[in-house]
C-alpha positions in Angstrom: 0.4 7.8 -27.2 2.5 10.8 -28.3 4.4 13.3 -26.9 6.1 11.2 -24.3 9.0 8.4 -24.1 7.4 4.9 -24.3 7.2 3.5 -21.0 9.8 0.8 -21.5 12.3 4.0 -21.1 10.8 4.8 -17.4 10.9 0.7 -16.8 14.4 0.3 -17.9 15.5 3.6 -16.0 13.9 2.1 -12.5 16.7 -0.8 -12.7 19.7 2.1 -12.8 18.2 3.6 -9.4 20.7 3.2 -6.5 24.4 2.1 -6.7 26.0 -1.0 -7.3 24.2 -3.6 -4.9 20.9 -1.9 -4.5 19.6 -1.8 -7.7 16.1 -2.7 -7.8 15.6 -6.2 -9.6 12.3 -5.6 -11.8 10.0 -3.2 -12.7 6.6 -2.4 -14.3 5.7 1.0 -15.4 1.9 1.5 -16.7 0.4 4.7 -18.1 -3.3 5.5 -19.2 -4.6 8.8 -20.9 -7.4 9.5 -22.7 -5.1 8.8 -26.0 -4.6 5.3 -24.6 -2.7 2.7 -22.6 1.0 1.2 -22.2 2.5 -1.2 -19.9 6.1 -2.2 -19.8 8.4 -4.3 -17.9 12.1 -4.8 -17.3 14.6 -6.9 -15.2 13.6 -9.9 -13.5 10.4 -11.2 -11.3 12.8 -13.9 -9.8 16.2 -13.3 -10.1 18.3 -15.9 -11.2 20.4 -18.4 -8.6 22.7 -21.0 -8.6 20.1 -23.7 -8.3 17.3 -22.1 -10.8 16.9 -19.9 -13.9 15.6 -16.5 -13.2 12.0 -15.6 -14.4 11.7 -12.3 -16.7 9.6 -9.8 -15.4 6.5 -9.5 -17.7 3.9 -6.9 -18.1 1.3 -8.8 -16.1 2.9 -10.1 -13.7 1.1 -9.3 -10.3 2.9 -6.7 -7.8 2.7 -6.8 -3.8 1.4 -3.5 -3.5 2.2 -2.8 0.2 0.4 0.5 1.1 -1.0 1.1 -2.0 -3.5 -1.3 -0.9 -4.7 1.7 1.6 -5.8 3.4 -1.3 -7.1 0.8 -4.3 -8.7 -1.6 -2.1 -9.5 0.0 1.8 -10.3 3.4 0.4 -12.0 2.1 -2.7 -14.1 -0.1 -0.3 -14.7 2.9 1.7 -15.7 5.1 -1.1 -18.7 2.6 -2.1 -20.1 2.2 1.2 -20.4 6.0 1.6 -22.0 6.2 -2.0 -24.4 3.5 -1.0 -25.0 5.5 2.5 -24.0 2.2 4.0 -21.0 4.0 6.2 -20.4 7.8 7.3 -17.3 9.3 7.3 -18.5 11.0 10.9 -19.4 7.5 12.1 -17.4 7.4 15.5 -15.0 4.3 14.9 -16.5 2.8 18.5 -19.6 2.7 16.6 -18.6 -0.3 14.5 -15.6 -1.4 16.6 -16.9 -1.0 20.3 -13.9 -2.1 22.1 -12.1 1.0 20.7 -13.0 3.4 23.2 -11.8 5.0 26.5 -8.7 7.5 26.7 -9.9 9.8 24.2 -10.4 6.9 21.4 -14.6 7.9 22.0 -14.0 11.1 19.2 -12.3 9.2 16.7 -14.3 8.9 13.3 -13.9 7.1 10.2 -12.6 10.4 8.2 -9.9 10.9 10.7 -8.7 7.0 10.2 -8.7 8.0 6.6 -6.4 11.2 7.2 -4.0 9.7 9.6 -5.4 12.1 12.2 -7.4 9.7 14.6 -4.4 9.6 17.2 -3.1 6.0 16.3 0.6 5.0 16.3 2.5 4.7 13.0 3.3 0.9 13.7 3.6 -2.0 16.2 5.1 -5.5 15.6 1.7 -7.1 16.1 3.3 -10.4 14.8 5.5 -10.3 18.1 2.8 -8.9 20.7 0.5 -11.3 19.9 2.1 -14.6 20.6 -1.1 -16.4 19.3 -0.8 -14.9 15.6 -5.0 -14.9 15.2 -6.2 -12.5 12.9 -9.1 -11.7 15.2 -7.2 -11.2 18.8 -4.5 -9.0 16.4 -7.3 -6.7 15.7 -8.5 -6.7 19.2 -4.8 -5.6 20.5 -4.8 -2.7 17.8 -7.8 -1.5 19.5 -6.2 -1.8 22.6 -3.1 -0.2 21.8 -2.7 3.4 23.6 -2.9 6.4 21.4 -0.2 8.5 20.7 -2.1 12.0 20.6 -6.1 13.1 21.2 -7.6 12.4 17.5 -7.9 15.4 15.4 -4.9 17.2 17.5 -2.3 15.8 15.2 -1.4 14.2 12.3 0.9 10.7 12.2 0.8 8.3 9.0 -0.5 5.3 10.7 -0.7 1.5 9.4 -2.6 0.9 12.6 -5.4 3.2 11.8 -6.2 1.5 8.3 -6.1 -1.8 10.0 -8.9 -0.5 12.0 -10.6 1.1 9.2 -10.6 -2.3 7.6 -11.8 -4.0 10.8 -14.7 -1.1 10.6 -15.3 -2.0 6.7 -16.1 -5.9 7.6 -18.4 -4.8 10.8 -20.3 -2.6 8.2 -20.4 -5.0 5.4 -20.5 -8.6 7.4 -17.8 -9.9 4.8 -14.2 -10.4 5.8 -12.1 -7.7 3.8 -11.0 -9.9 0.9 -14.4 -10.8 0.4 -15.7 -6.8 0.5 -13.0 -6.0 -1.6 -14.2 -8.9 -4.4 -17.6 -7.8 -4.0 -17.3 -4.0 -4.2 -14.3 -3.7 -6.5 -12.7 -6.3 -8.2 -16.0 -8.0 -9.4 -17.7 -4.7 -10.9 -14.2 -3.5 -12.5 -13.4 -6.7 -13.6 -10.2 -7.3 -11.9 -8.0 -10.3 -11.1 -6.4 -8.5 -8.3 -6.8 -10.3 -4.9 -5.1 -10.0 -1.3 -2.6 -12.6 -0.7 -1.0 -15.1 -0.7 -1.4 -15.7 -4.3 0.2 -18.4 -6.7 3.9 -17.6 -7.0 4.2 -17.8 -10.8 1.8 -15.0 -11.2 3.7 -12.6 -8.9 6.8 -10.7 -8.7 9.1 -11.7 -6.0 9.0 -8.6 -3.7 12.0 -9.2 -1.3 14.6 -11.6 -0.6 13.6 -12.3 3.2 12.2 -10.7 6.3 15.8 -9.0 6.5 14.2 -5.4 6.6 11.6 -5.9 9.2 14.3 -8.1 11.4 16.4 -4.9 11.4 13.8 -2.5 12.2 13.3 -4.5 15.5 17.2 -5.0 16.0 17.9 -1.1 15.6 14.5 0.2 16.7 14.3 2.3 13.6 12.7 4.2 12.5 9.9 3.4 15.0 11.2 2.7 18.5 9.0 0.0 19.9 11.6 -1.7 22.4 10.7 -5.5 21.1 13.8 -7.2 20.1 13.3 -9.8 17.0 14.0 -12.5 19.4 10.8 -12.0 20.9 9.4 -13.5 17.4 10.4 -17.2 15.8 8.7 -17.2 12.3 11.0 -14.8 10.4 11.2 -15.9 6.6 14.6 -16.2 5.4 13.7 -17.1 1.6 12.5 -14.9 -1.0 9.0 -13.8 -0.9 6.9 -14.2 -4.2 3.3 -14.7 -4.0 3.3 -14.2 0.0 2.4 -10.7 1.4 5.8 -8.8 2.5 4.2 -6.7 5.2 5.0 -8.7 8.2 1.8 -8.0 10.5 -0.3 -8.7 7.2 1.5 -11.9 6.8 2.1 -13.3 10.4 -0.8 -12.0 11.9 -3.5 -11.0 9.8 -4.0 -14.0 7.1 -2.6 -11.8 4.3 -5.9 -9.6 4.8 -5.7 -6.3 6.2 -6.2 -2.5 5.7 -3.0 -1.4 5.4 -1.2 -4.0 3.0 -1.9 -7.2 1.2 -3.4 -6.5 -2.0 -1.6 -8.1 -5.1 -2.4 -6.3 -8.3 -1.4 -6.4 -12.1 -0.5 -3.0 -13.1 -3.3 -3.4 -16.0 -5.8 -3.5 -13.0 -4.6 -0.6 -11.3 -5.0 1.6 -14.6 -8.2 0.1 -14.8 -9.2 1.3 -11.6 -7.8 4.6 -12.0 -9.5 5.0 -14.8 -13.0 4.2 -13.6 -12.5 6.7 -11.0 -11.7 9.4 -13.8 -14.7 8.1 -15.5 -17.4 8.2 -12.8 -18.0 4.5 -13.3 -16.8 3.2 -9.9 -18.6 5.8 -7.5 -20.4 9.4 -8.1 -18.0 12.2 -8.8 -19.0 13.9 -5.9 -18.0 10.9 -3.6 -14.5 11.1 -5.1 -14.4 14.9 -4.9 -15.4 14.4 -1.2 -12.5 12.2 -0.6 -9.8 14.5 -2.6 -10.6 17.0 -0.3 -7.2 18.4 1.5 -7.3 18.1 5.4 -7.9 21.6 6.3 -4.8 21.5 8.4 -2.7 19.1 6.5 -3.0 20.0 2.8 -1.0 17.0 1.3 -3.6 14.6 3.0 -7.1 13.9 1.7 -8.8 11.0 2.8 -6.8 7.7 2.0 -4.8 9.1 -0.2 -2.1 12.1 -0.6 -2.3 14.9 -2.9 -0.1 16.2 -5.6 0.2 18.9 -7.9 2.0 19.6 -11.1 1.2 22.9 -12.4 -2.6 23.1 -13.0 -3.1 19.1 -12.6 -4.0 18.0 -9.2 -3.8 13.7 -8.6 -4.4 11.3 -5.8 -1.2 9.2 -5.0 0.0 6.6 -2.5 3.4 4.8 -2.2 3.8 1.3 -1.4 6.9 0.0 0.7 8.0 -2.4 -1.5 8.7 0.2 -4.3 5.2 0.5 -5.8 3.1 3.6 -6.8 -0.1 4.4 -7.8 -1.4 8.1 -8.8 -4.7 9.5 -10.9 -5.4 13.0 -11.9 -9.2 12.6 -12.1 -9.4 16.2 -14.1 -7.3 14.9 -17.2 -8.2 10.9 -17.1 -4.3 10.4 -16.5 -3.5 7.3 -14.4 0.1 5.9 -13.3 0.9 2.8 -11.9 3.8 0.3 -11.2 7.2 0.4 -9.4 10.3 -1.2 -9.0 11.2 -4.5 -6.7 13.4 -2.5 -4.5 13.5 -5.3 -1.6 14.5 -7.9 -4.1 18.0 -8.2 -4.9 19.5 -5.7 -2.4 18.0 -7.2 0.7 19.5 -10.3 0.5 19.4 -13.0 3.7 18.8 -11.6 7.0 21.2 -10.4 9.0 21.1 -11.6 12.4 23.3 -8.8 14.0 22.3 -5.5 11.9 23.5 -2.0 13.5 21.4 -0.2 10.6 18.7 -0.7 8.4 19.6 -2.2 5.0 20.4 0.0 2.3 18.0 0.2 -0.8 16.4 2.5 -2.9 14.1 5.3 -1.5 10.8 5.1 -2.5 10.8 8.9 -3.6 13.2 8.1 -6.7 11.2 5.5 -8.0 8.2 7.8 -7.7 9.9 10.4 -9.3 10.5 8.2 -12.6 6.9 7.1 -12.6 5.8 10.6 -12.1 8.2 11.5 -15.1 6.7 8.8 -17.1 3.3 10.7 -16.7 4.8 14.0 -17.5 3.9 14.9 -13.6 6.7 17.1 -12.5 5.3 17.6 -9.0 5.2 21.4 -7.7 7.6 21.8 -4.5 
C-alpha cells in the first residue's frame, strides 16, 4: 500500500492515547483499499500480572465489538432479509413482536428501530430489572418498557431498539440471532466471527471488570435510571477475556443480542466491508437504501452513522469497548479495529464511586483509525 504510513504506526499510536494510567492495553488496526490490505497489532491482549505472564496482542485476536455488532451483525442480517423480501423496512414492529403495542408503540417500524427514531429509551439495566436473568423474559421486558417519545418524533440512540430488532430477526427467520448471523453472514463470507462467549485464548481482554457499569448505576450517569447497583448480585470483578463485556448481553441475554455480543477479528471485519463494497453481500441498491441519511437527522443512516471526508462518504459505527468499523462503498476503503480502552485503566470494581471511571474517549480512538484510512472527517 502506498501513500500512507504503515498501519503499525497507528496501532502503536493508539496505545499513547490518554494520560498515564489511562492508556489502552492493546490495539489492532486493519485497513483495506483496492490496492491491498494490512493489519497490525500493538500492546497486550492480556496484561501481565503478578501471578501470570502477559499475552501480546496479535493481529488475529478477536475483539469484543460491543455496539459495532449493531452494524456488522444485526444490520447486516436485516439487509439480507430485506434483499430476500423476507422483511420490510416499513413493517410495524408489532407484526413480528405482538406484545410491543399500545401507548404509541403500534406505529413503530423496523426502519425506525434502525434509525433510533422508534421512541425507545437509550438504555436500561435489564439484568437488575429482570431477576430471573432469562433471555425470553428480558426481551419481553424491553417490549413492556414505556416509550420515551412517540415514534418518529425524535432521535435517541438506543440499545433497547436494537435488542428489539434482534428479536424481530428471530421471529422472521425462526432462528436465534447467533444462528441467523452464522447462516446469513458468517458462513457465506467465510468468517470466523461469532457471538460470545468465545474461547479466551482467541480473544483480547475487553475490560478489567464490570467497574464501568457498576459506576453507571451508582452515579446514575449518563442515563438516570434510579436503580442502585445493590439490586444486582452477579457483578464480575475479574478481567473479561472471551466473555461479552456488555452487561445486559452477558447477564440477561445469553451473550446474544441485537446491540452487542459479537466477537470478530479485524480481518473478518475487512472481509465483510469488502463484500459490501463489491456488491457480493447484498445488491448495491439495498446498500444504498441503508446508506440513505435520515431526512431530519442527516448523520444517521439505517443501522449506521454517516461520515464524510471531502468527496468520500462512509458508513461507520463505534463500540463502547473501543472498537470501530467504517466502510466507504464508492472507494472500496474499509478501516476496522480499535484499542482496548477498558483493559488496564479500569481496574477492579470501586464499590463507592463518585463519578464514572476515567478512560480514553472513543472519539480519540476513532480519530486515529480515520487518520489511518486518510479520512479526515468534515466538521
